[in-house]
Backbone as JSON, one array per atom type, in Angstrom:
{
  "sequence": "MRRRPSSFALALAAGAALGLMSAQVRAQVGPQTPVPPRTAPDQPAPSQPGAAQPGTAQPSPSQPGPAQPAPSRPFGGATVPTTQSSTRPGANGTHGITTQPGGGLSLNFKDATIESVLDELSEKAGFIVIKQVPRLEGRVTLVSKQPVKPDEAIPLLNSVLRNAGYAAVQQGRVLKVNSIDKIKRANVPVHTGSNPKEIADTDELITQVIPLKGADAMQLKQDLTPLMSADADFTANASSNALIITDTSSNIKRIVEIVASLDTSVADAAEVTGVGQEPKPEL",
  "N": [[0.43, -0.97, -0.23], [0.56, 2.27, -1.23], [2.45, 5.15, 0.35], [0.82, 8.44, 1.21], [1.88, 11.38, 0.36], [2.92, 13.44, 3.1], [1.16, 16.83, 3.63], [3.21, 18.53, 4.6], [5.1, 17.89, 2.84], [4.62, 18.52, 0.37], [3.85, 21.59, 0.46], [6.68, 22.3, 0.47], [7.47, 21.45, -2.01], [5.78, 23.0, -3.57], [6.54, 25.41, -3.12], [8.92, 25.44, -3.64], [8.69, 25.1, -6.34], [7.92, 27.69, -6.84], [9.33, 29.32, -6.35], [11.49, 29.12, -8.48], [10.18, 29.75, -10.54], [9.84, 32.2, -10.22], [12.22, 33.27, -10.62], [12.82, 32.68, -13.13], [11.2, 34.34, -14.38], [12.26, 36.89, -13.53], [14.72, 36.89, -14.47], [14.19, 37.01, -17.73], [12.66, 39.72, -17.38], [14.59, 41.29, -16.37], [16.91, 43.1, -14.37], [15.48, 45.66, -11.58], [14.53, 48.76, -10.72], [14.81, 50.0, -7.86], [12.41, 51.75, -6.18], [12.43, 54.25, -4.4], [11.55, 55.13, -0.97], [8.48, 57.09, -0.5], [8.55, 59.96, 1.02], [7.71, 62.54, 4.09], [6.85, 65.63, 3.16], [9.03, 68.81, 3.27], [9.2, 70.75, 6.63], [8.52, 74.14, 6.75], [10.95, 76.35, 8.58], [10.65, 78.29, 11.5], [10.63, 81.24, 11.51], [13.17, 83.64, 11.67], [13.91, 86.65, 13.06], [14.76, 88.87, 10.82], [15.54, 87.23, 8.92], [14.81, 85.32, 5.77], [11.41, 85.26, 3.95], [9.35, 82.76, 2.77], [8.75, 83.3, -1.1], [8.91, 85.88, -0.96], [11.43, 88.64, -2.03], [14.54, 89.18, -0.72], [17.02, 91.97, -0.71], [20.0, 92.0, -2.12], [22.77, 92.37, -0.31], [25.11, 93.87, -1.3], [23.82, 94.47, -3.6], [23.77, 96.58, -6.16], [21.72, 100.33, -7.05], [18.62, 101.01, -8.98], [19.64, 100.26, -12.24], [21.4, 102.52, -13.96], [20.71, 104.06, -17.76], [23.08, 103.47, -19.85], [25.75, 104.91, -21.33], [25.21, 106.18, -24.93], [27.0, 104.61, -27.37], [28.82, 105.39, -30.12], [29.21, 103.76, -33.45], [32.42, 102.26, -33.27], [33.17, 102.14, -30.68], [33.4, 104.97, -28.84], [32.87, 106.51, -26.59], [29.77, 108.66, -26.25], [29.66, 111.74, -24.84], [26.58, 112.71, -22.22], [26.34, 115.3, -22.23], [27.31, 118.64, -23.51], [29.71, 120.82, -23.76], [29.28, 124.07, -23.34], [30.31, 126.44, -24.3], [31.02, 126.2, -26.65], [30.04, 126.88, -30.2], [26.68, 125.27, -31.01], [26.19, 123.62, -28.95], [24.38, 122.3, -26.88], [21.78, 123.44, -27.07], [23.27, 126.34, -27.58], [24.4, 129.36, -29.01], [27.38, 130.91, -30.84], [26.83, 133.28, -31.62], [24.97, 136.14, -30.61], [21.91, 137.62, -31.41], [21.03, 141.38, -31.24], [19.04, 144.06, -30.37], [18.25, 146.43, -32.89], [19.92, 145.2, -34.63], [22.59, 144.52, -33.61], [25.26, 142.44, -33.21], [26.04, 140.13, -30.53], [29.25, 138.18, -29.98], [30.61, 135.18, -28.62], [32.47, 133.17, -29.17], [34.47, 130.11, -27.84], [37.35, 128.8, -27.87], [36.02, 127.82, -30.03], [35.46, 126.03, -33.44], [36.98, 127.09, -36.74], [35.82, 126.79, -39.0], [33.14, 126.8, -38.03], [32.14, 129.13, -36.63], [32.1, 130.91, -39.24], [30.2, 130.31, -40.3], [28.52, 130.4, -38.33], [28.15, 133.04, -38.14], [27.37, 133.39, -41.35], [24.97, 132.8, -40.92], [23.36, 134.73, -38.8], [24.64, 137.36, -39.18], [24.19, 137.36, -42.1], [26.23, 137.07, -43.76], [27.57, 135.84, -47.1], [29.7, 133.33, -47.15], [32.97, 132.3, -48.33], [34.52, 129.99, -49.02], [37.93, 129.61, -49.37], [39.58, 127.65, -49.67], [40.94, 123.99, -49.03], [40.16, 122.94, -46.63], [39.22, 124.41, -43.5], [41.66, 124.43, -40.68], [42.3, 124.41, -37.2], [41.4, 126.17, -34.0], [39.31, 128.96, -32.53], [39.1, 132.43, -30.34], [36.74, 133.88, -29.44], [35.21, 136.84, -28.33], [32.87, 139.13, -27.71], [31.21, 141.26, -25.56], [29.85, 143.4, -25.78], [27.48, 144.78, -27.89], [28.31, 144.52, -31.49], [28.5, 145.87, -34.99], [27.9, 144.31, -37.85], [29.68, 144.42, -40.04], [31.62, 145.34, -38.12], [32.45, 143.13, -37.21], [34.04, 142.18, -38.82], [36.91, 142.99, -38.95], [37.54, 142.16, -36.45], [37.47, 139.16, -36.67], [39.15, 139.13, -38.34], [41.34, 139.34, -37.12], [41.86, 136.66, -35.4], [41.73, 135.11, -36.92], [43.98, 135.2, -38.2], [46.08, 134.79, -36.89], [46.04, 131.57, -37.02], [46.68, 131.43, -39.67], [45.41, 133.07, -41.94], [42.83, 134.57, -43.74], [40.52, 137.44, -44.15], [38.22, 138.71, -46.61], [36.1, 141.21, -47.15], [33.29, 142.05, -49.35], [31.73, 143.54, -49.9], [28.4, 141.87, -49.83], [29.62, 139.52, -48.86], [32.17, 137.3, -48.07], [35.4, 136.22, -48.73], [37.12, 133.75, -47.47], [40.95, 132.96, -47.48], [44.09, 131.85, -46.91], [46.85, 133.58, -45.67], [49.03, 134.42, -47.29], [48.14, 133.89, -50.11], [45.58, 135.38, -50.59], [46.64, 137.72, -50.31], [47.26, 138.48, -52.78], [44.8, 138.38, -53.95], [41.26, 140.7, -54.58], [41.99, 142.66, -52.41], [40.91, 145.13, -50.5], [42.02, 149.01, -51.29], [43.49, 151.6, -50.79], [45.03, 154.93, -50.79], [46.88, 157.27, -50.05], [49.09, 159.41, -47.53], [48.32, 160.45, -44.81], [48.27, 159.18, -41.5], [46.38, 159.33, -40.11], [44.22, 158.93, -41.63], [43.72, 156.37, -41.52], [42.72, 152.62, -40.73], [42.93, 151.22, -37.58], [42.99, 148.27, -37.54], [42.89, 144.62, -37.8], [42.79, 144.48, -40.66], [43.28, 143.1, -43.77], [44.79, 145.47, -46.15], [45.66, 147.15, -49.17], [47.87, 149.96, -49.17], [48.61, 152.71, -50.88], [51.21, 155.01, -51.03], [51.98, 158.28, -51.47], [54.9, 160.15, -52.04], [56.31, 163.58, -51.25], [59.01, 164.66, -50.71], [61.03, 162.41, -50.11], [62.68, 159.89, -51.08], [61.35, 157.63, -53.26], [62.76, 154.55, -53.46], [65.06, 154.71, -51.84], [63.55, 155.4, -49.73], [62.3, 152.59, -49.3], [64.66, 150.76, -49.14], [65.5, 151.58, -46.4], [63.18, 151.38, -44.45], [62.47, 148.45, -44.95], [63.67, 146.72, -42.94], [61.84, 147.07, -40.69], [59.55, 146.04, -41.79], [56.47, 143.76, -41.53], [56.27, 140.45, -41.53], [54.76, 139.06, -42.92], [54.13, 141.0, -44.87], [53.67, 142.56, -47.95], [56.16, 144.87, -49.82], [56.89, 147.57, -51.49], [58.64, 149.86, -54.23], [57.51, 152.24, -56.28], [59.65, 154.24, -59.05], [59.46, 156.14, -61.02], [56.41, 157.58, -59.78], [57.54, 158.19, -57.28], [56.79, 156.73, -55.11], [55.16, 154.59, -52.06], [54.66, 151.01, -51.75], [52.33, 148.92, -49.85], [51.16, 145.96, -48.86], [49.29, 144.81, -46.67], [48.18, 144.38, -43.1], [45.63, 146.87, -42.01], [46.68, 147.95, -39.66], [49.34, 147.66, -38.83], [50.43, 149.0, -41.59], [49.64, 151.64, -40.75], [51.14, 152.08, -38.89], [53.7, 152.36, -40.13], [53.03, 154.36, -42.2], [53.06, 156.51, -40.21], [55.79, 156.95, -39.51], [56.93, 157.47, -42.32], [55.4, 159.57, -42.9], [56.32, 161.39, -41.09], [59.01, 161.16, -41.45], [58.86, 161.85, -44.7], [58.45, 165.03, -44.29], [60.22, 166.17, -42.79], [62.28, 166.12, -44.65], [60.89, 167.87, -46.73], [60.17, 169.98, -45.74], [63.08, 170.74, -45.17], [64.33, 171.27, -48.24], [62.2, 173.51, -48.32], [63.46, 175.24, -46.98], [66.47, 175.7, -47.79], [65.85, 176.46, -50.35], [64.82, 179.12, -49.15], [65.91, 183.08, -49.68], [66.8, 182.68, -51.6], [68.53, 183.95, -54.92], [66.95, 183.98, -57.7], [68.03, 182.03, -60.67], [69.85, 184.07, -63.19], [67.41, 183.98, -66.49], [68.78, 182.3, -69.32]],
  "CA": [[0.13, 0.2, -0.22], [1.4, 3.51, -1.51], [1.94, 6.06, 1.16], [0.55, 9.65, 0.62], [3.07, 12.37, 1.03], [2.58, 14.78, 3.63], [1.34, 18.53, 3.54], [4.75, 19.57, 4.74], [6.19, 17.78, 2.22], [3.66, 19.44, -0.87], [4.23, 22.82, 0.48], [7.96, 22.6, 0.34], [7.45, 21.58, -3.07], [4.82, 24.16, -4.53], [7.84, 26.79, -2.37], [10.41, 25.37, -4.75], [8.49, 25.42, -8.01], [7.26, 29.15, -7.38], [10.94, 30.08, -6.37], [12.14, 28.59, -9.94], [9.32, 30.05, -11.39], [10.37, 33.89, -10.23], [14.07, 33.34, -10.85], [13.17, 32.67, -14.52], [10.66, 35.95, -14.65], [13.29, 38.0, -13.24], [16.13, 37.07, -15.73], [13.44, 37.39, -19.03], [12.61, 41.25, -17.04], [16.08, 42.04, -16.01], [16.47, 44.15, -12.88], [14.07, 46.45, -11.93], [15.22, 49.97, -10.21], [14.22, 50.17, -6.46], [11.52, 52.82, -5.51], [12.39, 55.14, -2.9], [10.29, 55.19, 0.03], [7.88, 58.22, 0.55], [9.03, 60.98, 2.83], [6.81, 63.46, 4.18], [7.33, 66.95, 2.85], [9.76, 69.7, 4.39], [8.19, 71.43, 6.72], [8.87, 75.02, 7.22], [11.77, 76.21, 9.6], [9.88, 78.97, 12.1], [10.65, 82.25, 10.75], [14.08, 83.86, 12.18], [14.04, 87.7, 12.83], [15.93, 89.14, 9.46], [15.66, 86.04, 7.59], [13.73, 86.0, 4.26], [10.78, 84.56, 4.08], [8.95, 82.45, 1.57], [7.92, 84.41, -1.8], [9.5, 87.71, -1.13], [12.7, 88.63, -2.72], [15.13, 89.79, -0.46], [18.06, 92.7, -1.92], [21.54, 91.5, -1.7], [23.94, 93.73, 0.58], [26.29, 94.38, -1.95], [23.31, 94.74, -4.83], [23.91, 98.59, -6.3], [20.58, 100.49, -6.76], [18.41, 101.05, -9.97], [20.7, 100.61, -12.7], [21.39, 103.46, -14.63], [21.11, 104.01, -18.81], [24.2, 103.21, -20.54], [25.54, 106.44, -22.43], [25.35, 105.65, -25.98], [28.05, 104.51, -28.27], [28.51, 105.34, -31.7], [30.12, 103.14, -33.96], [33.76, 102.33, -33.04], [32.77, 102.14, -29.2], [33.7, 106.09, -28.2], [31.66, 107.39, -26.0], [29.3, 110.07, -25.92], [29.29, 112.14, -23.58], [25.98, 113.05, -22.36], [26.58, 116.77, -22.13], [28.83, 119.19, -24.03], [30.74, 122.38, -23.2], [28.2, 125.23, -23.88], [31.35, 127.64, -25.18], [31.22, 125.91, -28.58], [28.3, 127.47, -30.89], [25.28, 124.63, -31.05], [26.51, 122.55, -27.78], [23.1, 122.18, -26.31], [21.1, 124.73, -28.27], [24.1, 127.59, -27.78], [25.07, 129.6, -30.16], [28.12, 131.52, -30.49], [26.56, 134.87, -31.88], [22.87, 136.25, -30.33], [21.44, 139.06, -32.18], [20.5, 142.17, -30.36], [18.14, 145.06, -30.93], [18.95, 147.73, -33.45], [21.28, 144.76, -35.39], [23.8, 144.11, -33.32], [26.2, 141.16, -32.87], [27.0, 139.47, -29.4], [30.08, 136.82, -30.17], [31.09, 134.46, -27.49], [33.22, 131.97, -29.08], [35.76, 130.24, -27.06], [37.8, 127.54, -28.4], [35.57, 127.63, -31.42], [36.36, 125.67, -34.71], [36.74, 128.68, -37.42], [34.28, 126.35, -39.59], [31.65, 127.02, -36.79], [32.35, 130.53, -36.38], [32.08, 131.63, -39.94], [28.78, 129.12, -40.09], [27.36, 131.44, -37.33], [28.4, 134.69, -39.48], [26.84, 133.55, -42.42], [23.92, 132.44, -40.51], [23.22, 135.72, -38.05], [25.08, 138.42, -39.79], [23.38, 137.49, -42.99], [27.26, 137.5, -44.73], [27.96, 135.19, -47.93], [31.1, 133.06, -47.03], [33.24, 131.64, -49.63], [35.49, 129.0, -48.43], [38.87, 129.55, -51.2], [40.68, 126.5, -49.06], [40.19, 123.19, -49.12], [39.69, 122.7, -45.0], [40.14, 125.68, -42.49], [41.78, 123.83, -39.68], [42.34, 125.48, -36.03], [40.25, 126.8, -33.25], [39.77, 130.19, -32.22], [38.11, 132.39, -29.12], [36.16, 135.95, -29.77], [33.97, 137.65, -27.18], [32.59, 140.39, -27.24], [30.14, 141.47, -24.49], [28.98, 144.97, -26.51], [27.64, 144.37, -29.4], [28.96, 144.71, -32.59], [27.64, 145.89, -35.81], [28.24, 142.88, -38.65], [31.12, 144.97, -40.63], [32.74, 145.72, -36.78], [32.73, 142.01, -36.45], [34.95, 141.38, -39.52], [38.13, 142.71, -38.14], [37.66, 141.55, -34.97], [37.08, 137.92, -36.68], [40.51, 138.96, -39.03], [42.42, 139.39, -35.77], [41.6, 135.54, -34.67], [42.07, 134.19, -38.28], [45.54, 135.79, -38.61], [47.09, 133.5, -35.27], [45.55, 130.24, -37.53], [47.3, 131.7, -40.9], [44.31, 132.95, -42.72], [42.37, 136.27, -43.53], [39.0, 137.17, -44.68], [38.41, 140.07, -47.09], [34.95, 141.47, -47.2], [33.1, 142.64, -50.74], [29.71, 143.56, -50.01], [28.12, 140.86, -47.93], [29.91, 138.48, -49.54], [32.99, 136.94, -47.28], [35.7, 135.47, -48.88], [38.6, 133.22, -46.76], [41.64, 132.02, -47.92], [45.19, 131.65, -46.78], [47.19, 135.17, -46.04], [49.91, 134.53, -48.98], [47.23, 133.87, -51.66], [44.55, 136.37, -50.14], [47.33, 139.28, -50.58], [47.35, 138.69, -54.33], [43.63, 138.97, -54.67], [40.59, 141.49, -54.45], [42.02, 143.21, -51.24], [40.98, 147.23, -50.89], [43.41, 149.33, -52.39], [43.86, 152.63, -50.43], [45.37, 156.12, -51.12], [47.17, 158.82, -48.64], [50.15, 159.16, -46.84], [47.72, 160.18, -43.34], [48.4, 158.25, -40.73], [44.73, 159.56, -38.87], [42.86, 158.2, -42.33], [44.02, 154.45, -41.8], [41.66, 152.24, -39.45], [43.92, 150.58, -36.56], [42.38, 146.95, -37.37], [43.71, 143.97, -38.57], [42.28, 144.14, -42.18], [44.28, 143.36, -45.01], [44.85, 145.79, -47.33], [47.06, 147.63, -49.92], [48.11, 151.15, -48.92], [49.58, 153.43, -51.91], [51.76, 156.08, -50.01], [53.04, 159.07, -52.65], [56.0, 160.94, -51.49], [56.06, 164.5, -51.46], [60.41, 165.01, -50.89], [61.89, 161.67, -50.12], [63.23, 159.52, -52.53], [60.75, 156.62, -52.67], [63.43, 154.36, -53.87], [66.27, 154.99, -50.74], [63.11, 155.25, -48.65], [62.36, 151.52, -49.42], [65.59, 150.45, -48.46], [65.44, 152.13, -44.82], [61.86, 150.9, -43.87], [62.3, 147.25, -44.61], [63.43, 145.81, -41.53], [60.46, 147.58, -39.97], [58.0, 145.67, -41.89], [55.95, 142.78, -40.68], [57.07, 138.98, -42.32], [53.9, 139.28, -43.97], [53.79, 142.39, -45.36], [54.45, 143.02, -49.33], [56.62, 146.31, -49.43], [57.44, 147.52, -52.97], [58.27, 151.45, -54.22], [57.34, 152.44, -57.69], [60.25, 155.82, -58.66], [58.27, 156.87, -61.26], [55.53, 158.35, -59.27], [57.53, 158.23, -56.29], [55.26, 156.43, -54.3], [56.06, 153.46, -51.79], [53.38, 150.62, -52.14], [52.31, 147.96, -49.18], [50.23, 145.26, -49.07], [49.83, 144.43, -45.16], [47.05, 144.68, -42.28], [45.86, 147.76, -41.62], [47.14, 148.29, -38.48], [50.92, 147.8, -39.65], [50.8, 149.77, -42.38], [49.1, 152.64, -40.21], [52.22, 152.55, -37.88], [54.7, 152.62, -41.07], [52.72, 155.71, -42.91], [53.19, 157.28, -39.57], [57.07, 156.96, -39.74], [56.99, 158.16, -43.29], [55.23, 160.74, -42.9], [56.91, 162.11, -40.5], [60.77, 161.93, -42.48], [59.27, 162.93, -46.02], [57.92, 166.18, -43.77], [61.34, 166.52, -42.55], [63.04, 166.33, -46.25], [60.36, 168.45, -47.49], [60.83, 170.98, -44.72], [64.48, 170.88, -45.44], [64.32, 171.76, -49.09], [61.92, 174.54, -48.5], [64.33, 176.29, -46.4], [67.27, 175.71, -48.74], [65.51, 177.8, -51.16], [64.55, 180.88, -49.3], [66.41, 183.63, -49.87], [68.37, 182.34, -52.8], [67.78, 184.61, -56.34], [66.42, 183.54, -59.15], [69.32, 182.75, -61.85], [68.79, 184.67, -64.77], [67.17, 182.88, -68.0], [69.53, 182.53, -70.4]],
  "C": [[0.98, 1.24, -0.26], [1.08, 4.36, -0.09], [2.15, 7.78, 0.68], [1.52, 10.79, 0.98], [2.0, 13.34, 1.97], [2.34, 16.22, 3.3], [2.26, 18.78, 3.66], [5.26, 19.32, 3.45], [5.59, 18.68, 0.64], [4.03, 20.76, -0.49], [5.11, 23.26, 0.46], [8.15, 22.25, -1.27], [7.29, 22.65, -3.86], [5.92, 25.28, -4.17], [8.64, 26.72, -3.42], [10.2, 25.69, -6.33], [8.23, 27.21, -8.23], [8.71, 29.81, -7.61], [11.45, 29.91, -7.84], [11.67, 29.4, -10.72], [10.06, 31.61, -11.37], [11.52, 34.18, -10.72], [13.67, 33.36, -12.47], [12.37, 33.95, -15.51], [11.96, 37.1, -14.32], [14.66, 37.72, -14.38], [15.53, 37.48, -16.86], [13.33, 39.41, -18.77], [13.74, 42.37, -17.28], [15.71, 42.76, -14.81], [15.9, 44.96, -13.2], [15.31, 47.51, -10.51], [13.97, 49.85, -8.74], [13.2, 51.22, -6.49], [11.59, 53.55, -4.43], [11.53, 55.05, -2.16], [9.95, 56.62, -0.07], [8.21, 58.89, 1.35], [8.0, 62.4, 2.95], [7.41, 64.92, 3.99], [7.8, 67.58, 3.99], [8.69, 70.63, 5.24], [8.58, 72.6, 7.16], [9.67, 75.55, 8.77], [11.08, 77.66, 10.45], [11.2, 80.25, 11.58], [12.03, 83.15, 12.3], [13.59, 85.46, 11.66], [15.48, 87.98, 11.96], [15.96, 88.48, 8.45], [14.56, 86.32, 6.81], [12.92, 85.23, 4.38], [10.31, 84.22, 2.83], [8.49, 83.32, 0.56], [8.53, 85.41, -1.74], [11.12, 87.58, -1.16], [13.49, 89.79, -1.63], [16.31, 90.42, -0.62], [19.37, 92.17, -1.53], [22.12, 92.65, -1.07], [24.61, 94.19, -0.3], [24.91, 94.65, -3.53], [23.45, 96.32, -4.85], [21.76, 98.6, -6.59], [20.24, 100.76, -8.17], [19.32, 101.16, -11.17], [20.42, 101.85, -14.0], [21.63, 103.41, -16.01], [22.94, 104.02, -19.18], [24.81, 104.2, -21.27], [25.87, 105.43, -23.67], [26.51, 105.52, -26.74], [28.09, 104.27, -29.8], [29.49, 103.6, -32.16], [31.68, 103.51, -33.98], [33.97, 102.61, -31.68], [33.27, 103.29, -28.4], [32.65, 106.24, -27.55], [31.16, 108.35, -26.05], [29.01, 110.68, -25.31], [28.01, 112.75, -23.68], [25.72, 114.78, -22.52], [27.98, 117.47, -22.96], [28.79, 120.77, -23.36], [29.63, 123.45, -23.61], [28.67, 126.29, -24.52], [31.56, 127.11, -26.48], [29.76, 126.08, -28.92], [27.64, 126.01, -31.13], [25.81, 123.63, -29.92], [25.11, 123.5, -27.14], [22.33, 123.74, -26.52], [22.15, 126.01, -28.43], [24.17, 128.03, -28.75], [26.2, 130.87, -29.99], [27.57, 133.46, -30.74], [25.02, 135.4, -31.95], [23.1, 137.5, -31.13], [20.79, 140.15, -31.32], [19.73, 143.56, -30.75], [18.76, 146.05, -31.59], [20.02, 146.88, -34.44], [22.29, 144.28, -34.97], [24.43, 142.73, -32.98], [26.84, 141.33, -31.11], [27.72, 138.36, -29.87], [30.56, 136.7, -28.76], [31.51, 133.2, -28.3], [34.31, 131.48, -28.3], [36.24, 128.3, -27.33], [36.95, 126.81, -29.42], [36.19, 126.75, -32.67], [36.01, 126.99, -36.11], [35.47, 128.4, -38.49], [32.84, 126.8, -38.84], [31.77, 128.65, -36.57], [31.76, 131.02, -38.39], [30.27, 131.39, -40.41], [28.01, 130.5, -39.77], [27.09, 132.84, -38.03], [27.59, 134.58, -40.48], [25.05, 133.28, -42.0], [22.92, 133.52, -40.0], [23.39, 136.96, -38.88], [24.35, 138.41, -41.24], [24.87, 137.33, -44.61], [27.09, 135.87, -46.11], [28.76, 134.39, -48.36], [31.42, 132.26, -47.73], [34.72, 130.91, -49.22], [37.04, 128.95, -49.32], [40.07, 128.25, -50.27], [40.1, 125.36, -48.85], [39.26, 122.82, -47.38], [40.29, 124.02, -43.91], [40.35, 124.8, -41.66], [42.05, 125.29, -38.73], [41.03, 125.73, -35.47], [40.85, 127.94, -32.72], [39.0, 130.42, -30.92], [38.13, 133.77, -29.25], [35.08, 136.19, -29.17], [34.09, 138.65, -27.01], [31.16, 140.93, -26.44], [29.3, 142.04, -24.89], [28.84, 144.6, -27.63], [27.7, 144.91, -30.22], [28.16, 144.95, -34.11], [28.97, 144.61, -37.19], [29.39, 143.32, -39.51], [32.51, 145.44, -39.78], [33.48, 144.17, -36.79], [33.9, 141.36, -37.58], [36.41, 141.51, -39.01], [38.56, 142.19, -37.47], [37.83, 139.76, -35.93], [38.79, 137.59, -37.8], [41.93, 138.67, -37.53], [42.45, 137.79, -35.54], [42.46, 134.72, -35.97], [43.42, 134.18, -38.6], [46.29, 134.84, -38.06], [46.95, 131.89, -36.37], [46.4, 130.42, -39.51], [45.75, 132.12, -42.21], [44.0, 134.67, -42.25], [40.99, 136.41, -44.07], [39.14, 138.73, -45.24], [36.81, 140.02, -47.71], [34.27, 142.34, -48.75], [31.81, 142.75, -50.37], [29.48, 142.8, -49.14], [28.67, 139.52, -48.48], [31.78, 138.18, -49.04], [34.21, 135.7, -47.84], [37.57, 134.98, -47.61], [39.27, 132.59, -47.37], [43.01, 132.14, -46.96], [45.89, 133.1, -46.49], [48.42, 134.86, -47.36], [48.61, 134.34, -49.72], [45.92, 135.28, -51.48], [45.54, 137.84, -50.34], [47.48, 139.74, -51.7], [46.04, 138.66, -54.65], [43.25, 140.08, -54.26], [40.94, 142.28, -52.95], [41.72, 145.05, -51.96], [42.19, 147.58, -50.59], [42.68, 151.11, -51.91], [44.85, 154.08, -51.02], [45.75, 157.11, -49.99], [48.2, 158.4, -48.17], [49.75, 159.92, -44.96], [47.33, 159.28, -42.91], [46.71, 157.83, -39.93], [43.38, 159.01, -39.61], [42.98, 156.63, -42.26], [43.81, 153.97, -40.48], [42.85, 151.39, -38.9], [43.35, 149.19, -36.52], [43.43, 146.06, -38.05], [43.25, 143.52, -40.03], [43.41, 144.02, -43.11], [44.18, 144.01, -45.86], [46.05, 146.6, -48.37], [46.79, 149.04, -50.09], [49.18, 151.55, -50.16], [49.99, 154.67, -50.9], [52.43, 156.93, -51.02], [53.71, 159.86, -51.62], [56.05, 162.61, -52.18], [58.21, 165.44, -51.73], [61.46, 164.06, -50.72], [61.87, 160.85, -50.98], [61.93, 157.84, -51.77], [61.64, 155.18, -52.26], [64.6, 153.69, -52.12], [65.09, 154.5, -49.75], [62.63, 153.77, -48.1], [63.31, 150.5, -48.53], [65.46, 150.52, -46.75], [64.16, 151.28, -44.02], [61.94, 149.14, -44.21], [62.22, 146.43, -43.56], [62.98, 146.3, -41.01], [59.23, 146.99, -40.55], [57.95, 144.39, -41.52], [56.13, 141.69, -42.36], [56.21, 139.23, -43.03], [53.5, 140.12, -44.83], [54.51, 142.3, -46.76], [54.84, 144.28, -49.43], [57.11, 145.9, -50.95], [57.59, 149.24, -53.04], [58.41, 151.51, -56.14], [58.36, 154.08, -57.73], [59.75, 155.99, -59.54], [57.67, 157.85, -60.95], [56.3, 158.5, -57.91], [56.67, 158.0, -55.19], [55.76, 154.76, -53.83], [54.2, 152.25, -51.53], [53.37, 149.54, -51.3], [50.93, 147.23, -48.76], [49.98, 144.07, -47.48], [48.34, 144.19, -43.96], [47.61, 146.16, -41.89], [46.56, 149.11, -40.54], [48.73, 148.72, -38.56], [51.1, 148.6, -40.56], [50.2, 150.88, -41.86], [50.97, 153.32, -39.22], [53.64, 152.94, -39.07], [54.34, 154.03, -41.88], [52.84, 156.54, -41.67], [54.74, 157.69, -39.45], [57.2, 157.87, -41.16], [56.43, 159.59, -43.66], [55.9, 161.88, -42.14], [58.52, 162.6, -41.44], [60.38, 162.17, -43.96], [58.45, 164.69, -45.32], [58.88, 166.95, -43.67], [62.45, 166.81, -44.11], [62.11, 167.44, -46.78], [60.69, 170.14, -47.02], [62.04, 171.86, -45.49], [64.77, 171.74, -46.5], [63.7, 172.93, -49.39], [63.17, 175.39, -47.62], [65.53, 176.27, -46.94], [67.27, 176.88, -49.94], [65.08, 179.12, -50.74], [66.14, 181.7, -49.01], [67.26, 183.58, -51.13], [67.65, 183.38, -53.77], [67.69, 183.66, -57.02], [67.53, 183.31, -60.31], [68.73, 183.0, -63.01], [68.53, 183.79, -65.73], [68.12, 183.65, -68.91], [69.06, 182.6, -71.39]]
}
């Protein structure tokens, strides 16, 4: 008679079979990632005095104030200042020339370009400016607190242009600007006379013809040449016994004062020599 297996033996056999089946399933599916255990949500710590609260942005101690707009930069990376010196024409809407009642002009150019000065003279005084050089180099300072007439502004302009090697010649409303060397041979004003009181004491470029009464023009030219300015053109005409000078009006005025004194002395000496002499009998 065959013995039945006990329940314990059946349980062992079933467990072994289940274990074998589980091992086969794991081999087919592969290792599985363990699921981390769920943790309870973090509880907020009790607030401390001065501590940052959730949802509120706290400024950093080193954080700067509101950002300021950066200055604009043109092409090339050079910084453009937000303001410019108001002493230059056109800076911040100011001008170097201010018109006054009655047509006067107040001049206020400080370290201004020659180009800007001429442009404002054309705009405010109505001059037609002809620049006879490709480019006018240099800066000038020209200030007149008291109003001046447009015609009075040109000699003042020549005073500062001369330092830069330029000169301006006015012909009505036309103002021609060129280098001193070239403008001396242009259409500069020509005056005739030997009275220094009639010659203006300005830096306007002119030509002066000085007729002589008793002095010899050729000899006087040699004597006066060392006294002439470096920019002057000086010649003498023997047939008319006259001196011809092209220079600033103020320089010519000084030379004419010397010429008038010398010429008067020679003429007086000639008259004294002739006093008391009997006329020679005619043959």
